[in-house]
NUFI-297983 format. One record per residue (C-alpha): residue number from 1; x, y, z; residue in one letter. Coordinates in Angstrom, 2 decimals. Example, Ala and Ser with C-alpha at 12.3 -4.5 7.8 and 13.67 -1.06 7.14 Angstrom:
<nodes>
 resi      px      py      pz resn
    1   12.30   -4.50    7.80    a
    2   13.67   -1.06    7.14    s
</nodes>
This chain:
<nodes>
 resi      px      py      pz resn
    1  -75.61 -108.34  -45.36    m
    2  -74.59 -110.40  -48.37    a
    3  -77.45 -112.53  -49.69    q
    4  -75.63 -114.87  -52.05    h
    5  -75.82 -118.57  -51.25    y
    6  -72.35 -119.04  -49.74    e
    7  -72.67 -115.97  -47.48    a
    8  -76.06 -116.98  -46.13    v
    9  -74.96 -120.56  -45.49    m
   10  -71.89 -119.27  -43.64    a
   11  -74.23 -117.41  -41.26    r
   12  -76.59 -120.34  -40.73    k
   13  -75.54 -121.17  -37.16    n
   14  -75.96 -117.59  -35.98    e
   15  -79.30 -117.29  -37.79    i
   16  -80.50 -120.48  -36.14    m
   17  -79.37 -119.31  -32.71    k
   18  -81.43 -116.13  -33.04    q
   19  -84.43 -117.97  -34.50    a
   20  -84.66 -120.63  -31.78    i
   21  -83.27 -118.82  -28.76    g
   22  -81.14 -121.84  -27.90    m
   23  -77.35 -121.85  -27.83    d
   24  -76.52 -125.32  -29.12    y
   25  -72.81 -124.81  -28.45    s
   26  -73.51 -125.27  -24.71    r
   27  -74.19 -128.94  -25.31    f
   28  -71.13 -129.73  -27.42    e
   29  -68.34 -131.89  -26.04    s
   30  -65.70 -130.90  -28.57    g
   31  -65.77 -133.88  -30.91    g
   32  -68.52 -136.03  -32.34    i
   33  -70.76 -136.10  -29.31    g
   34  -73.00 -133.68  -27.47    f
   35  -75.18 -133.88  -24.37    d
   36  -78.49 -134.96  -25.89    y
   37  -80.46 -135.23  -22.65    e
   38  -79.28 -131.81  -21.50    a
   39  -80.50 -130.35  -24.77    m
   40  -83.89 -132.02  -24.31    m
   41  -84.16 -130.70  -20.73    r
   42  -83.34 -127.20  -21.95    d
   43  -86.89 -126.78  -23.23    t
   44  -87.88 -126.04  -19.64    g
   45  -91.13 -128.00  -20.03    y
   46  -91.98 -131.20  -18.19    a
   47  -94.22 -133.75  -19.88    l
   48  -97.10 -132.60  -17.69    s
   49  -96.55 -129.01  -18.85    d
   50  -96.68 -130.03  -22.49    i
   51  -99.86 -132.05  -21.98    r
   52 -101.48 -128.99  -20.40    a
   53 -100.36 -126.74  -23.26    i
   54 -101.68 -129.15  -25.87    q
   55 -104.98 -129.59  -24.05    s
   56 -105.46 -125.81  -23.95    e
   57 -105.28 -125.70  -27.75    y
   58 -107.35 -128.78  -28.53    g
   59 -104.45 -131.13  -29.18    v
   60 -104.07 -134.68  -27.87    g
   61 -106.32 -137.10  -26.00    n
   62 -107.13 -138.72  -29.34    t
   63 -109.03 -142.03  -29.46    p
   64 -107.38 -145.44  -29.55    l
   65 -109.53 -147.67  -31.77    i
   66 -109.41 -151.44  -32.07    e
   67 -109.37 -152.63  -35.69    m
   68 -111.54 -155.71  -35.18    k
   69 -112.18 -156.37  -38.85    n
   70 -108.57 -155.88  -39.94    l
   71 -107.42 -158.06  -37.05    t
   72 -109.79 -160.81  -38.19    a
   73 -108.48 -160.47  -41.76    l
   74 -104.85 -160.67  -40.59    a
   75 -105.66 -163.89  -38.68    r
   76 -107.01 -165.49  -41.85    k
   77 -103.56 -165.17  -43.38    y
   78 -101.61 -166.01  -40.22    a
   79 -100.41 -169.37  -38.84    p
   80 -102.57 -171.06  -36.19    e
   81 -102.58 -169.04  -32.95    g
   82 -101.04 -165.99  -34.59    k
   83 -102.56 -162.62  -35.38    g
   84 -102.10 -159.87  -32.81    a
   85 -104.86 -157.43  -31.99    r
   86 -104.36 -154.29  -34.12    i
   87 -105.13 -150.89  -32.58    l
   88 -104.93 -147.46  -34.22    v
   89 -104.31 -144.14  -32.46    k
   90 -106.50 -141.77  -34.46    d
   91 -104.42 -138.61  -34.65    e
   92 -106.60 -137.18  -37.42    s
   93 -108.76 -135.91  -34.55    c
   94 -106.24 -133.16  -33.79    n
   95 -107.16 -129.64  -34.99    p
   96 -105.01 -129.77  -38.14    s
   97 -105.67 -133.45  -38.82    g
   98 -102.38 -135.10  -37.86    s
   99 -100.10 -135.92  -34.93    f
  100  -97.88 -133.00  -35.94    k
  101 -100.26 -130.69  -34.10    a
  102  -98.48 -131.99  -30.98    r
  103  -95.16 -130.69  -32.23    r
  104  -96.64 -127.41  -33.41    a
  105  -98.58 -126.62  -30.23    a
  106  -95.41 -126.80  -28.14    t
  107  -93.24 -124.87  -30.60    a
  108  -95.77 -122.07  -31.20    v
  109  -96.52 -121.76  -27.48    y
  110  -92.82 -121.37  -26.75    h
  111  -92.39 -118.83  -29.56    a
  112  -95.19 -116.70  -28.15    k
  113  -93.82 -117.01  -24.61    k
  114  -90.40 -115.82  -25.82    m
  115  -91.89 -112.78  -27.55    g
  116  -91.54 -113.78  -31.19    y
  117  -94.12 -112.14  -33.49    k
  118  -94.35 -115.08  -35.87    g
  119  -93.20 -118.57  -36.76    v
  120  -91.68 -120.10  -39.89    i
  121  -91.50 -123.75  -40.89    a
  122  -89.90 -125.36  -43.92    a
  123  -92.08 -128.35  -44.78    t
  124  -94.07 -129.85  -47.63    s
  125  -96.16 -131.94  -45.28    g
  126  -98.71 -131.99  -42.49    n
  127  -96.43 -130.05  -40.18    y
  128  -97.01 -126.86  -42.16    g
  129 -100.76 -127.12  -41.61    a
  130 -100.17 -127.89  -37.93    a
  131  -97.96 -124.83  -37.43    v
  132 -100.41 -122.63  -39.34    a
  133 -103.31 -123.94  -37.27    s
  134 -101.57 -123.36  -33.95    q
  135 -100.30 -119.92  -35.02    a
  136 -103.89 -118.95  -35.82    a
  137 -105.06 -120.18  -32.39    m
  138 -102.27 -118.48  -30.51    q
  139 -102.24 -115.20  -32.44    g
  140  -98.88 -115.34  -34.24    l
  141  -98.00 -114.69  -37.86    n
  142  -96.99 -117.74  -39.89    c
  143  -94.92 -118.41  -43.00    i
  144  -94.65 -121.90  -44.51    i
  145  -91.92 -122.64  -47.06    v
  146  -92.69 -125.59  -49.33    q
  147  -90.74 -127.64  -51.86    e
  148  -93.62 -128.05  -54.29    t
  149  -92.64 -128.16  -57.97    y
  150  -90.19 -129.71  -60.38    d
  151  -88.36 -127.48  -62.87    s
  152  -91.31 -127.72  -65.26    k
  153  -93.59 -126.16  -62.69    g
  154  -95.50 -129.39  -62.03    v
  155  -96.46 -129.90  -58.39    g
  156  -97.59 -132.98  -56.53    q
  157 -101.33 -132.99  -55.68    p
  158 -100.68 -133.82  -52.03    e
  159  -98.29 -130.91  -51.51    i
  160 -100.58 -128.47  -53.30    i
  161 -103.47 -129.64  -51.11    e
  162 -101.40 -128.96  -48.01    k
  163 -100.57 -125.46  -49.27    a
  164 -104.29 -124.72  -49.53    r
  165 -104.79 -125.99  -45.99    k
  166 -102.01 -123.73  -44.68    c
  167 -103.51 -120.73  -46.47    e
  168 -106.94 -121.55  -45.06    a
  169 -105.43 -121.07  -41.59    y
  170 -104.10 -117.67  -42.63    g
  171 -100.48 -118.57  -43.26    a
  172  -98.36 -117.14  -46.04    e
  173  -97.09 -120.00  -48.21    v
  174  -93.91 -119.69  -50.27    i
  175  -93.58 -122.45  -52.84    q
  176  -90.26 -123.45  -54.39    l
  177  -88.87 -125.98  -56.83    t
  178  -87.01 -129.02  -55.55    v
  179  -83.37 -128.41  -54.64    g
  180  -81.05 -126.61  -52.20    p
  181  -82.93 -123.31  -52.50    e
  182  -85.41 -124.46  -49.83    l
  183  -82.98 -124.20  -46.93    f
  184  -81.37 -121.07  -48.39    y
  185  -84.71 -119.27  -48.69    q
  186  -85.70 -120.49  -45.24    f
  187  -82.57 -118.92  -43.69    l
  188  -83.16 -115.62  -45.48    i
  189  -86.73 -115.45  -44.20    l
  190  -85.68 -116.21  -40.62    l
  191  -83.07 -113.46  -40.77    e
  192  -85.35 -110.88  -42.40    e
  193  -88.42 -111.46  -40.23    t
  194  -86.88 -112.33  -36.87    g
  195  -89.53 -115.06  -36.56    y
  196  -89.16 -118.26  -34.53    f
  197  -87.88 -121.36  -36.32    n
  198  -90.67 -123.83  -35.61    a
  199  -88.49 -126.65  -36.88    s
  200  -89.56 -130.27  -36.78    l
  201  -86.23 -131.09  -35.18    y
  202  -85.97 -128.81  -32.16    t
  203  -86.36 -130.24  -28.64    p
  204  -89.72 -128.44  -28.45    f
  205  -91.04 -130.37  -31.44    g
  206  -89.84 -133.77  -30.27    i
  207  -91.02 -133.20  -26.71    a
  208  -94.45 -132.45  -28.15    g
  209  -94.64 -135.97  -29.61    v
  210  -93.74 -137.57  -26.28    e
  211  -97.34 -137.06  -25.19    t
  212  -98.45 -139.37  -28.03    l
  213  -96.39 -142.29  -26.75    g
  214  -97.43 -141.57  -23.18    f
  215 -101.15 -141.45  -24.09    e
  216 -101.26 -144.65  -26.08    l
  217  -99.43 -146.49  -23.29    a
  218 -101.94 -145.17  -20.75    e
  219 -104.93 -146.00  -22.94    q
  220 -103.77 -149.53  -23.76    t
  221 -103.01 -150.34  -20.15    r
  222 -106.35 -148.94  -18.95    a
  223 -108.33 -150.93  -21.51    r
  224 -106.40 -154.20  -21.74    y
  225 -104.46 -154.30  -18.48    g
  226 -101.06 -154.17  -20.14    k
  227  -98.84 -151.99  -22.29    y
  228  -98.63 -152.62  -26.06    p
  229  -96.34 -155.42  -27.15    d
  230  -95.32 -153.37  -30.17    a
  231  -95.86 -149.87  -31.53    v
  232  -95.29 -149.13  -35.23    v
  233  -94.20 -145.61  -36.19    c
  234  -93.98 -144.20  -39.69    t
  235  -90.36 -143.07  -40.06    n
  236  -89.10 -140.15  -42.13    a
  237  -86.99 -137.56  -40.30    g
  238  -87.14 -139.62  -37.12    g
  239  -89.01 -137.24  -34.83    g
  240  -92.22 -139.25  -34.87    n
  241  -90.45 -142.38  -33.64    l
  242  -88.12 -140.57  -31.24    t
  243  -90.89 -138.66  -29.47    g
  244  -93.25 -141.64  -29.32    t
  245  -90.55 -143.91  -27.90    a
  246  -89.56 -141.37  -25.26    r
  247  -93.22 -141.04  -24.26    g
  248  -93.59 -144.82  -23.96    l
  249  -90.55 -144.95  -21.69    i
  250  -91.89 -142.08  -19.58    a
  251  -95.17 -143.99  -19.15    a
  252  -93.35 -147.12  -18.00    g
  253  -93.72 -149.08  -21.24    a
  254  -89.99 -149.61  -21.61    s
  255  -90.45 -153.21  -22.81    e
  256  -92.71 -152.25  -25.71    t
  257  -91.04 -152.97  -29.03    q
  258  -90.68 -149.81  -31.15    v
  259  -90.83 -150.56  -34.87    i
  260  -90.02 -148.05  -37.62    a
  261  -91.78 -148.32  -40.99    a
  262  -90.99 -146.55  -44.27    s
  263  -92.18 -146.89  -47.85    v
  264  -89.49 -148.46  -50.01    d
  265  -88.51 -145.86  -52.59    l
  266  -85.00 -147.22  -53.12    s
  267  -83.48 -145.91  -56.32    g
  268  -85.31 -142.57  -56.15    l
  269  -83.56 -139.49  -54.79    h
  270  -85.67 -137.20  -52.64    m
  271  -84.02 -134.04  -54.06    a
  272  -83.91 -135.08  -57.70    s
  273  -85.79 -132.81  -60.08    d
  274  -86.39 -135.59  -62.58    g
  275  -87.58 -138.05  -59.90    q
  276  -89.58 -135.58  -57.79    f
  277  -92.92 -136.51  -59.38    n
  278  -92.08 -140.20  -59.82    k
  279  -92.89 -140.99  -56.20    k
  280  -96.37 -141.05  -54.71    s
  281  -95.27 -140.43  -51.12    f
  282  -93.89 -137.08  -50.00    t
  283  -92.86 -138.35  -46.57    t
  284  -92.53 -141.58  -44.63    g
  285  -90.29 -143.09  -47.30    h
  286  -86.75 -144.42  -47.37    t
  287  -85.47 -141.27  -49.11    g
  288  -85.88 -139.54  -45.74    f
  289  -85.94 -142.47  -43.33    g
  290  -82.53 -143.93  -44.23    m
  291  -80.36 -140.77  -44.44    p
  292  -81.93 -139.18  -41.36    f
  293  -81.39 -142.39  -39.40    s
  294  -77.66 -142.52  -40.10    i
  295  -77.11 -138.74  -39.96    y
  296  -79.79 -136.98  -37.89    p
  297  -77.96 -133.64  -37.97    d
  298  -78.64 -133.18  -41.68    r
  299  -81.72 -131.23  -40.50    s
  300  -82.39 -127.48  -40.30    d
  301  -80.97 -127.07  -36.77    v
  302  -77.36 -127.52  -35.55    p
  303  -78.26 -130.63  -33.56    r
  304  -81.43 -132.58  -34.26    s
  305  -83.54 -133.77  -31.35    a
  306  -84.78 -136.61  -33.58    a
  307  -82.38 -139.54  -33.06    r
  308  -84.33 -142.62  -34.28    p
  309  -81.58 -145.25  -34.02    l
  310  -81.41 -144.54  -30.27    r
  311  -84.91 -145.94  -29.90    y
  312  -85.92 -148.33  -32.68    m
  313  -85.92 -152.07  -32.05    d
  314  -86.75 -152.94  -35.64    r
  315  -87.00 -151.18  -39.00    y
  316  -89.18 -152.47  -41.85    v
  317  -90.17 -151.27  -45.29    t
  318  -93.42 -151.68  -47.20    v
  319  -94.28 -150.85  -50.80    t
  320  -96.44 -148.07  -52.19    q
  321  -98.97 -150.61  -53.46    g
  322  -99.28 -152.22  -50.03    e
  323  -99.91 -148.86  -48.39    v
  324 -102.57 -147.83  -50.90    f
  325 -104.25 -151.23  -50.44    f
  326 -104.33 -150.81  -46.64    m
  327 -105.68 -147.27  -46.98    t
  328 -108.63 -148.68  -48.92    e
  329 -109.02 -151.55  -46.45    a
  330 -109.11 -149.15  -43.51    l
  331 -111.91 -147.17  -45.17    a
  332 -113.98 -150.09  -46.43    q
  333 -113.53 -152.49  -43.50    m
  334 -113.29 -150.11  -40.54    e
  335 -115.12 -147.04  -41.83    g
  336 -112.12 -144.75  -41.35    l
  337 -111.11 -142.79  -44.44    e
  338 -107.61 -141.53  -43.70    r
  339 -104.61 -140.32  -45.67    g
  340 -102.08 -142.79  -47.11    p
  341  -99.07 -141.48  -45.16    a
  342 -100.62 -142.62  -41.90    g
  343 -101.31 -146.03  -43.44    s
  344  -97.60 -146.79  -43.86    i
  345  -97.40 -148.03  -40.30    s
  346 -100.78 -149.77  -40.71    l
  347  -99.49 -151.82  -43.64    a
  348  -96.43 -152.79  -41.61    a
  349  -98.58 -153.65  -38.59    a
  350 -100.88 -155.83  -40.70    f
  351  -97.86 -157.88  -41.72    s
  352  -96.13 -157.98  -38.32    i
  353  -99.38 -158.86  -36.48    a
  354  -99.38 -162.16  -38.37    r
  355  -96.04 -163.05  -36.71    e
  356  -97.31 -162.35  -33.20    m
  357  -99.56 -164.41  -30.89    p
  358 -103.28 -163.65  -30.81    e
  359 -103.13 -162.26  -27.26    d
  360 -100.50 -159.69  -28.24    a
  361 -101.29 -156.03  -28.98    i
  362  -99.74 -154.01  -31.79    i
  363 -100.51 -150.27  -32.04    v
  364 -100.39 -148.11  -35.15    v
  365  -99.49 -144.83  -33.50    q
  366 -100.99 -142.31  -35.90    e
  367 -103.42 -141.53  -38.69    t
  368 -103.76 -138.37  -40.77    e
  369 -106.58 -136.48  -42.45    y
  370 -107.35 -137.02  -46.12    t
  371 -109.05 -134.95  -48.80    g
  372 -108.60 -133.41  -52.26    a
  373 -105.00 -133.98  -53.40    g
  374 -104.17 -136.09  -50.36    k
  375 -106.71 -138.74  -51.33    h
  376 -105.36 -141.89  -52.97    i
  377 -107.38 -141.36  -56.16    q
  378 -105.68 -138.11  -57.27    p
  379 -102.33 -139.52  -56.19    q
  380 -102.75 -142.63  -58.33    l
  381 -104.11 -140.56  -61.22    d
  382 -101.01 -138.34  -60.97    f
  383  -98.78 -141.45  -60.93    a
  384 -100.43 -142.73  -64.10    g
  385  -99.91 -139.38  -65.85    k
  386  -96.23 -139.59  -64.92    n
  387  -95.83 -142.93  -66.65    g
  388  -96.08 -145.15  -63.56    i
  389  -97.59 -148.57  -64.30    e
  390 -100.49 -149.43  -61.95    l
  391 -101.53 -153.07  -61.56    k
  392 -102.35 -155.91  -59.17    f
  393  -99.86 -158.68  -58.44    g
  394  -96.95 -159.23  -56.08    n
  395  -95.96 -155.89  -54.48    p
  396  -92.36 -157.08  -54.15    k
  397  -92.07 -156.91  -57.96    d
  398  -92.62 -153.14  -57.79    q
  399  -89.87 -150.89  -59.14    i
  400  -90.07 -147.43  -57.49    p
  401  -90.52 -144.74  -60.11    g
  402  -91.73 -147.24  -62.71    r
  403  -94.57 -149.23  -61.16    s
  404  -97.02 -149.45  -58.26    i
  405  -98.25 -152.98  -57.66    i
  406 -101.24 -153.56  -55.40    f
  407 -101.34 -156.93  -53.60    p
  408 -103.60 -159.42  -55.34    e
  409 -104.65 -160.61  -51.87    n
  410 -103.95 -159.40  -48.30    p
  411 -101.53 -162.27  -47.70    g
  412  -99.15 -160.60  -50.16    r
  413  -98.59 -157.73  -47.73    i
  414  -95.21 -158.50  -46.23    q
  415  -92.97 -156.04  -44.40    a
  416  -89.26 -156.40  -45.20    v
  417  -86.68 -155.98  -42.46    d
  418  -83.89 -153.44  -42.79    v
  419  -80.44 -154.49  -41.55    d
  420  -80.11 -152.34  -38.42    l
  421  -76.48 -153.29  -37.94    d
  422  -75.69 -151.87  -41.36    r
  423  -77.41 -148.61  -40.40    l
  424  -75.47 -148.46  -37.13    r
  425  -72.17 -148.91  -38.93    r
  426  -73.19 -146.21  -41.41    s
  427  -74.07 -143.86  -38.56    l
  428  -70.65 -144.30  -36.96    i
  429  -68.83 -143.86  -40.28    r
  430  -70.91 -140.79  -41.20    t
  431  -70.34 -139.18  -37.77    a
  432  -66.57 -139.64  -38.10    i
  433  -66.58 -138.13  -41.61    d
  434  -68.95 -135.25  -40.76    a
  435  -66.82 -134.15  -37.81    h
  436  -63.53 -134.66  -39.66    d
  437  -62.31 -137.25  -37.16    m
  438  -60.76 -139.75  -39.57    k
  439  -57.22 -138.79  -38.61    n
  440  -57.91 -137.79  -35.03    k
  441  -58.18 -139.67  -31.78    t
  442  -61.78 -140.50  -30.98    i
  443  -62.11 -140.05  -27.23    g
  444  -64.13 -141.92  -24.64    s
  445  -66.90 -139.27  -24.59    e
  446  -67.41 -139.65  -28.33    d
  447  -67.45 -143.44  -28.09    i
  448  -70.04 -143.27  -25.30    a
  449  -72.14 -140.90  -27.42    f
  450  -71.98 -143.19  -30.47    l
  451  -72.92 -146.16  -28.30    a
  452  -76.06 -144.30  -27.18    a
  453  -76.80 -143.32  -30.79    e
  454  -76.65 -146.97  -31.86    c
  455  -78.23 -148.57  -28.78    r
  456  -75.11 -150.67  -28.46    r
  457  -72.26 -150.85  -25.93    d
  458  -68.91 -149.12  -26.26    e
  459  -67.17 -152.35  -27.26    t
  460  -69.39 -152.51  -30.35    y
  461  -68.51 -148.92  -31.32    v
  462  -64.80 -149.52  -30.82    t
  463  -64.88 -152.63  -33.01    s
  464  -66.71 -150.77  -35.79    v
  465  -64.20 -147.89  -35.66    i
  466  -61.33 -150.38  -35.89    q
  467  -62.90 -152.10  -38.89    s
  468  -63.42 -148.75  -40.60    l
  469  -59.78 -147.85  -40.04    e
  470  -58.70 -151.16  -41.54    e
  471  -60.92 -150.57  -44.57    d
  472  -59.20 -147.22  -45.18    r
  473  -55.70 -148.73  -45.17    k
</nodes>
């Protein structure tokens, strides 16, 4: 079969169908929408099944730890009577050191059950290590495809560290330069090997994260007699938030506020060769969080199971300097040395806790392992070598790609709200454009789907569509 770029991309839907064993066309409704809940049910696994699978392979049941010292610090910078209790779900206790073991355990288990001889994942992050770890446990071959280097052959320390971790678990790691070749090479490998696509965005992966939301709801209620008032989720591709929120709902914590948090890297493009090494965060930043929120199906499957705008109540950003500061604070005040990516939601929670009453509970729903290139010291050293100015001051003066400003005191840590209505309007506009519906009648099924995507009613969707049509005239 032809291997040039256009030919492979033309076969992508058929390749994906063979590599996942799921016929996505069964869920389509003919226009913009599809039956999301039917797709999620098609995994064939109940939440109890997934918990049993994860338990068998050492995943889940991670501790929920109260951050007494950080809570006390937040209260010093909060108005009288404010300063919610901050809790952290320590997902670094999973076998591969992050919550993504939950996704991987489910996906690899299903691959083995369906008779696949191996699994492939395209990821530069913790998910690669999680898939490699679970493949080793469950006796499958594993290939991880990474976007590692710029065109000069310079790779980010964090990504290189993760490659070593994947190789330690016995996986084959294929490293590429930044650009469209990642997805192209991924498709070729799936077709050549016949391995399972252990994508982050399949229903199996998202269902695996539901146990995280369910657990933290159970643990909080058992210890404090109530569900969390708020849960903060680091947001990149949206699967972390989607799965956690669905788990909270399944546990009965439907009133818990679900807050997304991303590092503000506005002005930097996630696929830019020249900007690739100008950012100190490989995930959890706005370069992923924003585009995946407004167009979830930009992922490596026909329909993504990660639909964050369906579930988020609030979306905030924090700066790189604030996150590095909170990573140090977590280590030096609570004795937990963890990776910076997991501290994105901690930085947001430290700010938001100061808005909430003292008897409220806010949960940071994950941590990650740290070490070697994932530690903040090599990351900041790498930033300095790439011409990034490092200093203390007001983090809001930071210019992504040019400076990292650490807060001169903890009171400077201040999460900034994202306009959710703007994201919802962008989602509707993008869906209409992506499905070539600008000059077609958008039916009631599509309007109902978009309403669910936005967590708004159908009247809202109709009014946005009308305003978009007027803008085009």
